[in-house]
C-alpha positions in Angstrom: -20.9 6.3 7.1 -20.2 5.7 10.8 -23.6 7.1 12.0 -25.6 5.1 9.4 -27.3 1.8 10.5 -26.1 -1.5 8.9 -29.5 -3.3 9.2 -31.3 -1.4 6.4 -31.2 -1.9 2.6 -28.8 0.2 0.5 -28.8 0.9 -3.3 -26.2 2.2 -5.7 -25.0 2.1 -9.3 -22.4 -0.7 -9.4 -21.1 0.0 -12.9 -19.2 3.1 -14.1 -21.4 6.2 -14.5 -22.2 7.4 -18.1 -24.0 6.1 -21.1 -23.4 2.4 -22.0 -25.1 -0.7 -23.3 -26.1 -1.8 -19.8 -25.9 -0.6 -16.2 -26.1 -2.6 -13.0 -27.9 -1.2 -9.9 -27.1 -3.1 -6.8 -29.1 -3.6 -3.6 -28.0 -5.2 -0.4 -29.9 -5.7 2.9 -32.7 -7.6 4.5 -35.4 -6.1 2.4 -33.6 -6.2 -1.0 -35.6 -9.1 -2.4 -39.0 -7.8 -1.0 -38.4 -4.4 -2.4 -37.7 -5.8 -5.9 -40.7 -8.0 -5.6 -43.0 -4.9 -5.3 -41.8 -3.5 -8.7 -41.0 -6.8 -10.6 -44.4 -8.4 -11.3 -43.0 -11.0 -13.7 -42.1 -13.4 -10.8 -42.3 -13.9 -7.1 -38.6 -13.6 -6.2 -39.2 -14.9 -2.7 -39.9 -18.3 -4.2 -36.8 -18.3 -6.4 -33.4 -19.9 -5.5 -30.2 -18.0 -4.9 -27.8 -17.4 -7.7 -30.5 -17.3 -10.4 -31.2 -14.7 -13.1 -34.7 -13.5 -14.0 -36.0 -11.6 -17.0 -39.0 -9.2 -16.8 -40.2 -5.7 -16.6 -39.6 -3.2 -13.9 -42.7 -1.1 -13.1 -43.6 2.0 -11.2 -47.2 1.4 -10.7 -48.6 0.9 -14.2 -45.6 2.6 -15.9 -42.9 0.3 -17.3 -39.4 1.6 -16.5 -37.4 -0.9 -18.4 -36.9 -4.6 -19.3 -34.3 -5.9 -17.0 -32.4 -8.9 -15.7 -32.5 -9.5 -12.0 -29.6 -11.5 -10.4 -30.7 -12.9 -7.1 -28.3 -13.7 -4.2 -30.0 -15.0 -1.0 -28.2 -14.4 2.3 -25.7 -15.6 3.4 -24.6 -16.6 -0.1 -23.7 -13.2 -1.5 -20.8 -10.7 -1.5 -22.1 -8.9 1.6 -23.7 -12.1 3.2 -27.0 -10.2 3.0 -29.8 -10.5 0.5 -28.4 -8.9 -2.7 -30.2 -8.1 -6.0 -28.4 -6.8 -9.0 -30.6 -5.1 -11.6 -29.1 -5.1 -15.1 -30.9 -2.4 -17.0 -30.2 -0.4 -20.2 -27.4 2.0 -19.7 -29.3 5.3 -20.0 -28.6 7.8 -17.3 -32.4 8.5 -17.2 -33.2 4.8 -16.7 -30.6 4.4 -14.0 -31.9 7.3 -12.1 -35.5 6.1 -12.5 -34.5 2.6 -11.1 -32.6 4.1 -8.1 -35.4 6.6 -7.3 -37.9 3.7 -7.5 -35.8 1.7 -4.9 -35.5 4.8 -2.7 -39.3 5.1 -2.6 -39.5 1.4 -1.7 -37.5 2.2 1.5 -33.8 1.8 0.4 -31.2 4.4 1.0 -28.2 5.4 -1.1 -25.1 3.5 -0.3 -22.0 5.3 1.0 -18.6 4.8 -0.8 -17.4 1.3 -0.1 -20.4 0.4 2.0 -21.0 -2.9 0.2 -17.5 -4.0 0.9 -17.6 -2.7 4.5 -20.7 -4.8 5.1 -19.0 -7.8 3.7 -16.1 -7.2 6.1 -18.4 -6.6 9.1 -20.4 -9.8 8.3 -17.2 -11.9 8.2 -17.0 -12.4 4.4 -13.2 -11.5 4.5 -10.8 -9.6 6.7 -9.7 -6.0 6.4 -6.6 -6.7 4.3 -8.7 -8.7 1.8 -11.3 -5.9 1.7 -8.6 -3.4 0.9 -7.3 -5.7 -1.9 -10.7 -5.4 -3.5 -10.1 -1.7 -4.1 -6.5 -2.5 -5.4 -7.9 -5.1 -7.8 -10.4 -2.6 -9.2 -7.6 0.0 -9.6 -5.0 -2.5 -11.0 -3.9 -1.5 -14.5 -1.1 -3.9 -15.1 -0.6 -7.7 -14.9 1.7 -7.5 -11.9 -0.7 -5.2 -10.0 -3.6 -7.4 -10.8 -1.8 -10.6 -9.7 -0.6 -9.0 -6.4 -4.1 -7.7 -5.5 -5.7 -11.0 -6.5 -3.3 -12.9 -4.3 -4.0 -10.6 -1.3 -7.8 -10.7 -1.9 -7.6 -14.5 -1.8 -6.1 -14.3 1.7 -2.4 -15.1 1.0 -1.1 -12.2 3.0 -3.8 -12.5 5.7 -3.0 -16.1 6.3 0.6 -15.3 7.1 -0.4 -12.6 9.5 -3.0 -14.8 11.3 -0.4 -17.6 11.7 2.1 -15.2 13.2 -0.5 -13.7 15.5 -1.8 -17.1 16.7 1.6 -18.3 17.7 2.1 -15.1 19.8 -1.3 -15.3 21.4 -0.4 -18.7 22.8 2.7 -17.3 24.6 0.8 -14.2 25.6 -1.8 -16.4 27.4 1.0 -18.3 29.2 2.6 -15.1 30.4 -0.8 -13.8 31.6 -1.3 -17.1 33.4 2.0 -16.6 35.2 0.8 -13.2 36.3 -2.1 -14.9 38.0 0.4 -17.1 40.0 2.7 -14.1 40.8 3.4 -15.3 44.3 4.3 -18.8 43.3 7.6 -19.8 41.6 6.0 -21.3 38.4 6.9 -20.8 34.7 4.3 -21.6 32.1 6.1 -19.9 29.2 9.8 -20.7 28.6 11.8 -17.6 28.0 14.1 -19.5 25.6 11.2 -20.7 23.6 9.6 -17.2 23.5 12.9 -15.8 22.3 13.1 -18.4 19.5 9.5 -17.8 18.6 10.0 -14.0 18.4 13.1 -14.3 16.3 11.3 -16.7 13.9 8.4 -14.3 13.6 10.9 -11.4 12.8 12.4 -13.6 10.1 9.0 -13.7 8.4 8.2 -10.0 9.0 11.5 -8.6 7.9 11.2 -9.7 4.2 7.5 -8.5 4.2 8.7 -5.0 5.3 11.4 -5.1 2.6 8.9 -6.1 0.0 7.0 -2.9 0.3 9.4 -1.0 -1.9 8.5 -3.1 -4.9 5.0 -4.0 -3.8 4.1 -0.3 -3.7 5.9 0.2 -7.0 3.8 -2.5 -8.6 0.7 -0.9 -7.2 1.5 2.7 -8.1 3.9 2.1 -11.0 7.7 1.9 -10.7 9.0 5.5 -10.6 11.7 5.6 -13.2 13.7 8.8 -13.7 15.5 9.6 -17.0 18.5 11.7 -16.1 21.7 13.0 -17.6 23.4 16.1 -18.9 21.6 18.5 -21.2 21.1 17.4 -24.8 21.9 13.7 -23.9 18.6 12.8 -25.5 16.4 12.3 -22.4 13.2 13.8 -23.9 13.8 11.9 -27.2 14.1 8.7 -25.2 10.9 9.4 -23.3 9.1 10.0 -26.6 10.5 6.7 -28.0 9.4 4.7 -24.9 5.9 6.2 -25.0 5.7 6.0 -28.8 4.4 9.6 -28.8 5.6 13.2 -28.9 5.2 13.8 -25.2 8.2 16.0 -24.5 9.6 18.9 -26.5 12.9 18.0 -28.3 15.4 20.6 -29.1 19.1 21.0 -29.8 19.2 23.9 -27.4 20.6 22.8 -24.0 18.2 23.2 -21.1 15.0 22.9 -23.0 13.4 20.8 -20.3 13.0 23.0 -17.3 10.6 20.9 -15.2 9.9 17.1 -15.1 7.5 15.5 -17.6 5.8 12.3 -16.5 3.8 9.5 -18.2 3.1 5.8 -17.6 3.4 2.7 -19.7 3.3 -1.0 -19.1 6.2 -3.3 -20.0 5.8 -7.0 -19.7 2.9 -6.7 -17.3 4.7 -4.1 -15.1 3.7 -0.5 -14.9 6.5 2.1 -15.1 6.1 5.8 -14.4 8.8 7.4 -16.6 9.9 10.9 -15.5 11.9 13.1 -18.0 14.0 15.6 -16.0 16.0 18.7 -16.6 19.6 18.2 -17.6 22.1 18.0 -14.7 24.7 20.8 -15.0 25.9 24.0 -13.3 23.8 26.9 -14.5 23.3 30.6 -13.7 19.8 30.5 -15.2 17.4 30.8 -12.3 14.6 28.8 -13.9 16.9 26.1 -15.2 18.5 25.9 -11.7 15.1 25.2 -10.2 14.6 22.4 -12.7 18.0 20.9 -11.9 17.2 21.0 -8.2 13.9 19.2 -8.9 15.8 16.6 -10.9 18.0 15.8 -7.9 14.9 15.4 -5.7 13.3 13.0 -8.2 16.6 11.0 -8.3 16.2 10.5 -4.5 12.6 9.3 -4.9 13.2 7.0 -7.9 13.1 3.2 -7.8 15.1 3.1 -11.0 17.3 5.6 -12.8 18.0 5.6 -16.6 21.1 7.7 -16.9 21.9 8.9 -20.4 25.2 9.7 -21.9 25.8 11.5 -25.3 28.3 9.1 -26.9 29.4 11.8 -29.3 30.9 14.0 -26.6 31.5 11.6 -23.6 34.9 10.1 -22.7 35.3 6.7 -21.1 36.6 8.5 -17.9 33.5 10.7 -17.7 31.2 7.7 -18.2 32.9 5.7 -15.5 33.0 8.7 -13.1 29.2 9.3 -13.5 28.5 5.6 -12.9 30.5 5.7 -9.7 28.2 8.6 -8.5 25.2 6.5 -9.4 26.5 3.5 -7.4 27.1 5.8 -4.4 23.5 7.0 -4.6 22.3 3.4 -4.0 19.4 3.4 -6.5 19.3 0.7 -9.2 20.3 2.3 -12.5 20.8 1.6 -16.2 23.5 3.5 -18.0 22.4 4.3 -21.6 24.7 5.6 -24.3 22.7 7.6 -26.8 23.5 8.5 -30.4 25.4 5.2 -31.0 25.1 5.9 -34.8 27.5 8.9 -34.4 29.7 7.5 -31.6 33.5 6.9 -32.2 34.1 3.3 -33.1 36.6 2.8 -30.4 34.3 4.0 -27.7 31.4 2.0 -29.0 33.5 -1.1 -29.1 34.7 -0.7 -25.6 31.1 -0.4 -24.4 29.8 -3.4 -26.1 32.8 -5.7 -25.3 33.2 -4.5 -21.7 36.9 -3.6 -22.2 38.8 -1.5 -19.7 38.5 2.3 -19.6 41.9 4.0 -19.3 43.4 0.8 -17.9 40.7 0.7 -15.1 38.2 -2.1 -15.0 34.5 -1.2 -15.5 33.8 -3.6 -12.6 30.2 -4.6 -13.2 29.2 -1.4 -15.1 27.6 -1.8 -18.4 26.4 0.9 -20.9 23.4 0.1 -23.1 24.0 1.7 -26.5 21.1 2.9 -28.5 19.8 5.6 -30.9 16.7 7.2 -29.3 16.0 9.4 -32.3 15.1 6.4 -34.5 14.1 4.1 -31.6 17.0 1.7 -32.4 17.5 -0.8 -29.6 14.5 0.5 -27.6 13.1 -3.1 -27.2 16.5 -4.2 -25.8 16.4 -1.3 -23.3 12.8 -2.3 -22.2 14.0 -5.8 -21.4 16.9 -4.4 -19.4 14.4 -2.1 -17.5 12.3 -5.1 -16.4 15.3 -7.0 -15.4 16.7 -4.1 -13.4 13.8 -4.0 -11.1 13.8 -7.8 -10.7 10.0 -7.9 -10.7 9.9 -10.4 -13.5 11.3 -13.0 -11.0 8.5 -12.5 -8.5 6.5 -15.7 -8.3 2.7 -15.6 -8.6 2.2 -16.8 -5.0 4.8 -14.6 -3.4 3.5 -12.2 -0.8 4.2 -8.5 -1.3 3.2 -5.7 0.9 1.5 -3.0 -1.2 -0.4 -1.0 1.4 1.2 1.7 3.4 -1.0 1.0 6.4 0.1 -2.6 6.4 3.8 -1.5 6.1 3.5 0.9 9.0 1.8 -1.8 11.2 4.5 -4.3 10.3 7.2 -1.9 11.3 5.5 -1.1 14.6 5.2 -4.9 15.2 8.9 -5.3 14.5 9.7 -2.6 17.1 7.5 -4.2 19.7 9.1 -7.6 19.1 12.5 -6.0 19.5 11.3 -4.7 22.9 10.2 -8.3 23.8 13.7 -9.6 23.0 15.3 -6.7 25.0 13.0 -7.5 27.9 13.9 -11.2 27.8 17.6 -10.3 27.7 17.2 -7.9 30.7 15.0 -10.3 32.6 12.2 -7.8 33.0 9.1 -8.6 35.0 6.2 -10.6 33.4 3.8 -7.6 33.3 6.3 -5.6 31.2 6.9 -8.6 28.9 3.2 -9.2 28.5 2.7 -5.5 27.6 5.2 -5.7 24.7 3.6 -8.9 23.5 0.2 -7.3 23.6 1.5 -4.4 21.6 2.8 -6.8 18.9 -0.5 -8.5 18.8 -2.3 -5.1 18.5 -0.3 -4.0 15.5 -0.6 -7.4 13.7 -4.4 -7.3 14.4 -4.7 -3.9 12.8 -3.7 -5.3 9.5 -6.4 -7.9 9.2 -9.1 -6.0 11.3 -9.1 -8.0 14.5 -8.1 -4.7 16.1 -9.8 -1.7 14.5 -11.7 1.5 15.1 -14.7 3.1 13.3 -12.5 6.0 12.2 -10.1 3.6 10.6 -12.9 1.7 8.8 -14.4 5.0 7.6 -11.1 6.2 6.3 -10.5 2.9 4.4 -13.9 2.4 2.8 -14.5 6.1 2.0 -11.9 5.7 -0.7 -13.9 3.0 -2.5 -16.2 3.8 -5.3 -19.9 4.2 -4.4 -21.2 0.8 -5.8 -18.4 -1.3 -4.2 
């Protein structure tokens, strides 16, 4: 894409490939309207207003290709800020190819992946973070992911970054001014004020960095590991949550040798449930590999559902396992399976939060259920949403969902730490200015004020062709 000019007209299928009722072929560039005029004899499109739709026939010479609707967007009032025409034709693969070939003969060229959005960015329609949110919006498959991408596309995240950067630019210019008067004893930028500013900026950046854990989980799906000892009912629970026979269920311990994964949406949040091999000491080589993979998945999880078999678990064992989960640091839900067969005394102690063996359960709680008949599954789903606390995220709250943004924010934080260290050690203005410029560079990478062609190509090449 980097070697292709941006002043010509591009064409691509904007809807999903395959047979459908309609398909939309999109053109963008200075000649988009003139090209369509040559093959659309029904009207003179150059005389029509922007944001209008026109019905007529598309012709290749005397041959009619299709009856179409042409949506007209005159520059700069379009997605790319160029002349844009969207041709809605019948969704036959043959017709679509005929229309695209016709436009190529008129002088258009095939668009590269993401080139429409890249042109919108280069023409100032939105910044780079907003452009990336377009791809996230297209890929969103849950309410939370959709809401987060839409907020970023509308510029909520970008506005915060711009405000931080502008406040730093002012002080950077003052420091640079002092460098011009190096031989004179003048101070245009108060070090105390700079220190306060940097600390205030860090107070904004710190929660943005922390939000990536859940922002990325919303975007990719919350990785939720179902773990426990063999025959606790992990595979049965996965099937109950998915409402399908995804995992093999057997009374034989160690049936699940590798992890099984699938995704569902609960209350607008996407969860990736991972059924794992039972945790136990084993001499079986294959099962041992599965246990090792389970332990790796536990380290990567954002939430753990740890299952106990209430028919053969003692209060002391349950409490000991929960202590291990607390030490691991990952949010978890303790689930007691086979409640229909559990000893009454054990079941009562779980539901009334009584003490185990004279020791307090602290804040531990076990959710009893019967995975086999899906009893209490809805209550568990409610607990799952509550455990990740994503139901409390407000609609306008800024979450970092992009790894590139996360890395830039961390680099900014490190550079700001260097600024504070420099102030404390009374370093020279040129070193202080260098650290401030580094902070500005990393903040500018997020919104695209600082960028390279390689970065742009890497970002937009991941978009679909027609976007």
